[in-house]
N, C-alpha and C positions, 0 to 999 in steps of 0.2 A: 432792382427787382428782384425777384426770388423763383428762376425756374426753377425744376430739380430733374428734368427728361428734356432730351434733345428733339423730340414729338413737341411741345408749348413750341417752337418755333417751324420755320418753312425752308424750305433749302431754298439758299439766293438773297435770306431774311440780310439784309446788313443793320449792324449793331456796334456797339463800342464795348469793349470786353478788352484786361490788359492783356496785351501779342506779346510775348518772350521773345527776347535778344536772340538770335540766332546763339552768342555763345553758352545760351541759357543762364547769365548772371542776375540777371533784372529784368522786367515786364513794363511796359508802358500802354498807358490808355491810347485806343488808338479805335479804329474805321477797320470792321474787318467782314470776311461776307461769309455764310454758313453753305459751306458744300458737299455736307452728311444730307442723304435723302432721309426726311424724317419718316417717309410713307415704310419702309424697311427697316429703320435701324430704332433703335429708342435707348433708353439709356442716361449715363449723367453726361454722358463726353459728345461732341461737337469735331468735325474738321472743319478749322476755319482758316479762309486765306486772307492775307494781310492785304490791305488799302493805307497808299500814302500819298502826300504833294511832292515828296520829293524825288525830282526828275532820276529813275535808274540809271545804270551806267547803260554806257552800249555795248547792245548785244544779250542784255537779262529780256528774258519773256514777263512779256505784263499785256494787259490790257487797257487801254488808256479812255478816259470820259472827261469829253471836254467840260467846265462849266458853265452853269445856265444850263446846257444842253435837257432834254427831256428825259434824257438816260440818269445825270447829275437830279432834279429834282424826284423822279421816284425813287432814287436811291437814297435821297435823302441826307448827300451831302453838304456840307456846308464846306468853302474854301476862303484860305488867308488873303487877306489883302496880295493883291497882284502873282497870285495863284491862279492860271489859267487851266489846269489840267490835274486831274487826281489819275493812279498809277494803281493796276490790282497788280499786285507782284504772286504772277504764276506757282513760281517755286517757290515761296513764303506759306507752307503751313502749318498749320499747328493744331495739334488735338487738345481742347481744352474744355473743360466741366462748363457745360453749358450756367451752372447756378453763377460764375464768374461775368455774366452778361451783366453787361450796368444800364444799357440803353436800347431800345428797339429803334433802328433810323428810318428805315424804307425796303423796300425790295428791289432786288436786282432784276434788269428785265432779263428775257429769255433770251436775246441777244447774246447780251453781256457774258449772261450763265455759260453760255454756251462754247462760247471765244474761253473761258475760262477752263471748263469743262475741257475741251480738247486740248490747248494747252497744256495744263496738267497732266492729261495723257500720254502729252510725249515726249514732259520732262521725265516723266516715270519709265516710261518706257511701253505702254500698254499699246499706243497706237503708231504703226510705222512713221 
């Protein structure tokens, strides 16, 4: 896939993209959700939040998506065998060039996106 500008995606788009490890030593191809409001911002970069299937440690802010739920289907998520939930890690945000998007999977429903945005705002201190 060859994207040059974030406006070629929509906010809430679920994609596969090389998501960087927190220590910046490497990246792994993972699903992620675009948080950037593409109606207001254009350019080569997008803000992506990590989506994984490993259960996060207790206390880590997350949004859960159940396997075979309407949300998971709309988001285009694929689950490994024996995995019953996906977790959106609201604190794991990376700015990544959209040209690195490998595949569009689906779109996060408005309810899921609202939960993510609320948690991100709380985490970085934008809301009380």
